[in-house]
N, C-alpha and C positions, 0 to 999 in steps of 0.2 A: 704410451712410448716410455720406455725406460731410458733411463739416464745412466751411462756408464761412469760410475765414480771411480772405480778401480779397473787396472788393466786386468787382462786375462791371467797373467803371470802372478798377479797380486791374488786374485780370487783363488786360484789353483794352489798357491802356498798356504793360504788361509784355511782351505779345506783340507789339505794334506796335514796340516799340524792339528786341526780339529779332530779327524780320523785318528790319527795315532796317538792323540791325548785320550780318546774315548777308548781305544784299544787298551792303552796302559792302565786306565781306571778299571776297566772290567777285568783285565786279567789279575790286576793286584788285588782286587776284590776276591777273585775265585781262589788266589793263592793264599791270602791272607786272613781272611775271615771265616772262622771254622764252620758256620752254616753253610756257606757257599763252597768251601772246600770238600765237603762231604759230596756235593754234586758232581764234581769233576772226577771222571774216572781215571784220565792220566795226567797227572799234574805236570809231568815232564813235557809235554806238548806246551800247555799252558805257560810254562816257565821260558820255554825256548820262544814263544810267540812275543812274550813279556819283554824278553831281553832284546830280541831283533827290534822291536818297536822302538825300544829304548835307545838303541844305536842309531837308527835311521832317523829319529826325530830331529836332530840338528842339520840334517841335510835340507828340508825345505827351508829351515830359518836361515842358514848361511846363504843359499841360493837368492832367498828375498833381501837379504842384506846388502848382497853385491849387485842387486839388480839397479838399472837405470831408473825405474819408477820408483824405488825406495828413496835413492838420492834426490829425485825430483820432489818427492812429498817431505822431505826432511827439510829442504830448503825452504819449501813453502810455510812449513810450521815454524821454522826459525826466525822468521821475519815477519814483524808488525807493520801493518799498512795503515794508511788513515781509515780505510774502511773498518779494520778491525777495531780502532778505538771507537769509532762510531758505533759499531755492533755492541761493543760492552757498554756504551752509556745508554743505549736504546732500551725503552721499557717494552718494546713491542719486538724484540728480537726474534721470538719464536715464531713469528707470523710470516718471516722470510721476505719483509719488505726491503732489506738492506742486501744487497749483493755482496757476497763474502766470497766467492769462489768456491773451491773444493773443500776447504776447511774453515770453521768460522774460528774466532778468537777464543772462544771456549775450549776448543779441541787442541 
């Protein structure tokens, strides 16, 4: 059984940011590395794709920042509980013996 650690909106935001970043890296390589630039027939299309991906990239980031899930995670991460201190002092913290919730104190 899978444990849903992140909401569907959080996963989609992460995936879209990752895809846009890969598009930006590939198109930048095609535009600016001479060996790859020779492969591209129409640099104008690659440039437009690169620019559009760059302008679209902040959208999923902003949507994620204003989501309820982000605010909930931020409040969880900004507060240390007794179990967090116990986890930090434990030598066996990697074994999962101490219940810590969604995030452990190391995160």
